[in-house]
N, C-alpha and C positions, 0 to 999 in steps of 0.2 A: 503493499499500499503505501501510496506516496502523498504529498500535500504541498501544491506549488506555496513557493514562498517566494519567487521573484519571475516577473517573464518580462521580457524584451524582444524584439526581431531576432537578434543571434545570439541571445542567451537565455538560459531556464536554469533556476534554481529550485529545487525540491527538496523536502524533508523527505527522506526516503526509510519510512517506518521499518518495514520487512529485514532491511539489513543495517539498521541501528547508526544511516550513514546521511551526509549534507551532499547531493548530487547535483552536480554542475553538468550540463549539456550545452555545447556550442553547436551554432547554427551558421557557419561562416565567419570571416574575418571581423574581429573588432579593433578600432581606433586603442591603441595603447590606453587612456585613460578609461575607457570604457570595460576593457578585460581586466584591469587592475581593479577595477571597482569591483566587478562580479566575482572575481577572485576572494578581494576580500570579506563580500558579503558570503561567500560559501562559507571562508574561514569563521566570520562569526557564527554562521549556523553551528560549526563545529562546537563552540563552546558551552551549546546546549549541554546539560547534565546526561540526555538519553541517547546524544550521538557521539560515536566512537571512532564512524570511520568516513573516510572520505573517498567518493567516487565521483570520478570525472569523465565524462562521455566527450571523445574527440571524433567519432564517428565522421563526422560532417563539419568538423571544425575547420578554419580555413589557416591560412601563414601565419606563424608567430613569430614577432622582429626578434632579433638578437638583444635589443634591450630590454624587451620584456621577458625574455629567457631568462637574462641574467637578474633582474629583479624578483622573479619568482623562487630563483635559487638561491638568492643571498638575503630575501624580505620575508618570502611566504613560509617557504620551507621550513626554516628555523622555528619558527612560529608553529606553526602545523604540527610538527613531530612534536611538540609538546601539548597537544591536544586530541590527536587520533591514533590510534592502536593501528591501522590499514589505513594504506591507499592502494585504490584500484585504478587502473586507467585503461580505458577502452580506447584503441589505439584507431587514428585519423585515417581514412581511406589514402588521405594524400600524404604522399610520401617525406614531402619535407615536413608538414606539422609533426608524422610520426617521429622523426629524427629528433627536431626539438623536445618532444616529450620525453626521448629517452636521452637525450643529452641533460635535461634537468634533472632527472632523478637517478640517472648510471651518477652522478658525482655525488648523491647522496646515500649509497649504498654501505651499509654498516648501519646508518644513523636512522633509518627509516623500515617499514615492513611495508614494501610494493610487490606491486605485480602488475602487467602489461596483458592486456588480454584484446581478443579479437572480434568479442561482442560482450556485450551487456549482461546477457546470462550467466556466463562464467565468472565475469567478474562479481557478481551479488553471491552465485554458491560460494568463491572463495571468500567475501566478508561475512558470510554466514557459517563458516567452518571453524 
């Protein structure tokens, strides 16, 4: 079950209660300020006591700038690591966005419990385990 927390043209944030996750779904490319605001909104949702996981659906996400990749890696991930137990990322169909997600999280090996998935169902199953 899920409850929409925020919805815009290119991003949706839901409380995904079946896997105790804050779920962010991208629908195309966002401007840097929109992307960062959305990621921070998802982070804020992670601070709820009943939320313990981060679920990111990049299936239809657009390109992510190098500056935004650096911002996530240096600013958001360290904070999120304190709030969540698991991070599940459904990889993008776009090869450049797929590389960006792997680039960000691979730098955090050993600091985070994260996995990449090709579909949402597998990601949710891992979060439930």
